[in-house]
N, C-alpha and C positions, 0 to 999 in steps of 0.2 A: 583589446586582445585580438591578435590575428588568428584565423582558423588553424586548426591543428591537423588537417588532413583526415586520415581514417583512424587516428588514435582515439581511444576512449579516455577522456580526461575528466570523468565525472567526479572522482575523488579530489582532483586538483581544484575544480570549480567549487566544490563544497567547502574545502579548506579555505580557499581564498575569499569566498563570499561571506564567510563568518566575520571577516574584518573589513573587506573592501567591496565596493560596487564594481562588478565586472560586466563587460559587454563586448560582443564581437564588433570588429571594425573592418568593413569592406573597403579597402584602400582605393579601389578603382571607382567606387560609387560615392564615397563620402570622405570628408576631411577628418583628420585625427582630432578629437575634441581638445579644446584649449586647456581644460582643467586636468587632462590625463598626465599624471606625473611619470608613470612607467608604462611602456608599451611592451607586452609579451608577444613574441613571435615564435611559434612552436611548429616545427616540422613543415615548413613551406615546401611544396612540391610543384606548384604551378609557377609559370614564369612571371616575374614582376615587370611591369612596364616602367619606363623611365619616370613617368609621373608618380607612380607608386613609390619608387625609390626616393624620389624628390620629397615626398611627404614624410617618409621615415627620416631622411637626412635633416629636414627642417625641424622636425619634432625634436631631434637631438640638438640642433642649433639654438633652439629656444630654452635650453637648459634642462630639458626633460631627459629621462633615462630610457635605456633599452634593455630588455631581458630576452636573451636569445637561447633557445633550445633547438639546435640545428642537427639534422642528420646528414651524413655524407652519402648514404645510400637509401634507395627505396626498395623495399622487399616486394618482389613480384612473384605471385603464386605460379608455379609451373603446372601447365596442363599435362596430365599423364598421357604418355604416348600409348598408342594401341598395343595392348598386350603387356604393358609395363606399369608397375605400380610404384608408389613411393618416389616420384620424381622430385628432385631437389629444387627449392625456390631459388630464384635468381636475385642478385643484389646489384641494382643498376645505379651508377653514380647520379646524383641529383645535380642539375644545373638549372638554376632558376633566375640567374642574373643578379641575385643578391650577393654573389661572389664579388661583384664589382665594388660594393661597399666594404666587404670584408678586406679585400686587397688594399683599398684606400686606407683602412685602419691598420694595415700590416698583419692581417690575420689570414691564416691558411689552414684548412682542414685536410689532413692526410687521407689518401685513398686506401683505407684499411680499417680494421677493427683491432682494438687492443685486447689481447688475451693474457691472462695472468694466472700463475700457479696459486697465488693468494686470491682465491675466488670463492664465490658462493657454492655451497655443497647441497646437492639435491638428494633427498632420501629416495632410495630405490625400493619399490614394493617387494615384499618377500617372494612373490611368485616370479620376480625377475632377478632373484639372487640376493636381494636385501643389501644393506650397507648404504654407502653414500657415493655419489658421483659428482665430480668437480664440473661445474659449469664455467669453463674458462673464459667465456665471453661476458661473464658477470663479475668483473674484478671487485674485490673488497678494497676499499680505501681506508687505510689505517691512520691513526692519529698523527703519526710522524709525517705523513704526506698530505696533511690538511694545514693550511696556512692560518695559524691562530693569531697572527699579527692583526687580523681584522676582527673586530669585536663580535661580529655576527657569526663567526666561526669558532670562537674560543671554547665553547662547551660541546662542540660536535666531535665525538670520539671515534666515529667510524661511519662508513657509508657503503651501500651496494650500488654499483653502476651496471649498466646493461647496454650492449651494442654501442660502445663509445669509441670515437676516433681521436687520434692525437691532434693537438693544436700546436701550430708553430707561429711565433710572433717575429715579424721583421721589425726590430727595434728602430732602425733608421727610418723606415717608412712611417711607423707609428709616431715617431717624434716629429716628422715633417707634417703629419696630420694634426699635431697639437696634443697628443696624448701620451700616456705612460701606462705600462702594464704591470700587473701583479698576479702571479700564479696563485690559484686558490687550492686546487687539488691535483694530485698526480698518482699514477699507478705505482706499484712496488717495483723493485729492481729485478724481480723474477718475471716480468711481463715481456711479451713479444708481439709483433704486428702480423696479422693475417691480411694479406693483400689478395687481389683477384687471382684465381677464382675463389670466391668465398663460400665456405660450407660450414655451417654452424651446428651440424649434427653432433651432439655431445659424445656419442658412441664412437665417432671417428676422429675425435680431437685428442692430441697428446702433446705435451711440452717438447720443445726442441732439446737437444742434448745440453747438459749443464754448462752454463757459461756461453753458449752459442746464441748470438742474436738476442740477448736479454738486455733490457734497459728499462728505466723508468720513463713514462710518457706523461706529458702535460695534458690535462683533460678539461680544465676550466680556468678562465681568466677573468679578471676585472680590469677594464680599461677606464682611465679617468683623465680628464683634461678639458681644455677649451678647444674643442675640435674645429678644424677647418672643413668647410663644406666640400663634399665630393663634387658639387656642381659649381664651385667657385670660379673655375676657368672654363665653364661650359655654358651653352645656351640653356635657359630655363625651360624645362619640358612643359609642353602644353597638354591639357586634358582632352582626350578624344572621346566624344559622346556620340553613340550611334543614334540616328534618327529613328523615330517610332514608325515601323512599317505599317501599323494599323491605323494611321491617321486618315481621317475621312476624306474621300475624293469623290468627284462626280462620276456617275456610272460610265459616261462616254469616255472620260479621261482615263478611268481604270482600264477599260477595254483597249483603248489605244496604246497606253503604256505597256500593258501586258503583251500585246502583239510585238511592240518594239523590243521589249526585254527578251522575248523568245528568240527574236532574230539576232539581237546584239546585246547579250547580257552585260550588265555593268556592275562594278563593285558596290557594296552597300554605301549609302550616303552617310557622311559623318559630319559632326559639328565640332570645330576646334575652339576650345575655350582657354583663356589665359589662366595662369596658375599663381598669380600674385608675385610679390617681391622676393628677392633672394637674400637670405642672411648668410654672408660669406664666411664669417667666423662666429662661433657660438659662445654661449655662456658655459660655465663649468657644468659638466655632465658626466654620467657614468654608463658604461656598457658592460653587462654581465654576459658572458658567452660560454656555453657548454656544448660539446659536440655529441649530444645524445638527447633526443626528444623523449626517449623512453623514461627519462627521469621524472616526467610529470604524467606518466601513463598510469592507468588503474592497476597494472601489474606490479608497480613499484610503490605507489603511495597508498596510504590508509586514510580513509575519510575521517577517522577518529583523531588523527594527528599525533600518534603515540610513538612512531618510529623515528630513528635518526634521519632517515631520508625525508620524512615529512617536515621535520624541523629545519633541515638544510634548505629545502625549497622555500618554505615560508620565511625563513630568515633572509634569504636572498630577496624575496618580494618586499619584506619590511625595509631592508637596508636601502634598496633602490627607490623606496618611497620616503626616505628620510626618517625612518623610525628604527634606528639601530638599538635604541634603548629597549624597545619592545622585543626585538630579536634576542637580546641578551637575557631578558627575563624568561622568555620561552625556553631557551636552551638550558637554563638551570633546572627545569622540571624533568629533563630526560633521565631515564633510569638505565641507559646503556653505558656501562663502565667496564670495558674489556680490560683484562690483565695487561700490565705493561710488557711489551715485547723485549726480549733480550737476545743477544747474539748466540750463535752456536757454541762458541767457546764458553760463554757464561753458563749455558744450559749444561754442558759437560761438567763444568766445575761444580755446579749445584748437585748434579747426580752423584759425583764422586764424594761430595761432602755428606750426602744422605746415606751413601753406602758405607763409607769408611768412618764417618763421624761417630756413630754410636759405639763402634768397636774401639776407637781411640779414647772415648770417654771412659769405657770400662777398663781399658789398660791403664789409663792415667789414675783412675780411682784405685785400682789394685796396687799400683806402684806406690801411691801415697800411703796405703795401709801397710805395705811391706816395709817402707822406710820408717814408719812410726813404730812398728813392732821391733825392727832391728835396733832402733835407737833405744827403745825400752829395755831390750835384752842387754845392750852394752851398759846401760845404767845399772842394771842388777848385778852384772858381772863386776863392774867397777866397785860397787858397794861391798860385796862379799870379799872381793880380793883385798880391799883396803883393810877389812877387819882381820883377815888372816895374817 
C-alpha cells in the first residue's frame, strides 16, 4: 500500500486488516512484494520517479491489480493576512508524474470538483437557524447510477462521495494499451462542475439555474485487460541510490575534501543500479480508479464496517484480490434500502390519486347504493302496478 499523504485512514486500515495483511511500500527504496495481489495507491502528492512508475507498471504486467484513489487537487491552508480572518484555502492541481501512466491507459481526471443537488444534507445547529444545509460537494450516488452488472456492486444501494472529480476515458488509447473500461458509479443528472477558483464554503454555494450546465459525471471506473507496458518502447529506468555521506574516511582526507568542497561544491554522489528485465505485455489484470481519496478517509469510513461506503470500499478490495464471492456475501448484510425513486410526473400522479382517490371511492359507493335503491323502488312499483 502506498502512503496516503496527510489523510487519516485509520478506519480503512482497521477494516482491511480484519481480512488482509497490509503494509506500506516505499517504491523508491524497495521492490513491490511478489505476493502482493493488489496495490493500493491513495492520494499521492509527491513526484514519482521513472523507476517508481516502472515498478507500478511491471506489477500490473505480472497480472496483479491496482486500486487507485486519486485526488486532482491538494488543499493548501491559507495563512490569514494581517488584519483579515477566515482566509479561504487554496486548491492546487496535483502533478506527480503518475499522470503519464493514466494517459497511457486513456484516463484523465478533470480540473474541477463535481457538485450535485442530490447531495448529503448537514444538520444546522439551532443557534445557527436549524434545519438542513446541502453539502453540494458531497454528491449522493443513487442505485440507478451504480453499475450492478458487477457482482461486487449488486447490493450497494447508495453512496456518499466527497471532493470528487470527473473521469474521462479515451477509448481508443485504452484499447491500444490492451484494456477496456467499465463505468462503476456516476453522479446524478442534477450535478455540475466547479472549476478554478474553487471555494467549497457551503454557505456560498448554490446550484446554477435549472437545466444550465447540468449533467451526470463519471466518477469511478474498472479497467480490465492484458495491458501493454508504458515502458514497452522506452529505455528501462535505472534505480538511483544516493551514497552514504557518513561513510568513514581518514581525518586528513576529510579535511582536504572539505576544503575542496567549499571552494568548488559538487552534486551529491549517486550509484546507478539496474532494474531488471522488462515485461512488455502483461497478463490479465484490473485497475480500479476513483477520483477521490476522501473515499477511504476517516471522515467517510466507519471502522465497524456498517455503512454502504464501507461495503463499497471493501468490496472493491475483495474484487481486486479475486474474492468476488466474499464481496457478494458482505453486501447482503447491509441494511440501507432507500425507497425507489420515481419521476416528477409519477410523484404528481400519486399525489392526485391520494387526494382524489378517497373522494372517488365515496362517490362510487354512493352511486352503487343509489342504483340499488332505485332498482328496488322500480321492483315495488312494478309489483303493485301489476296487481292493480
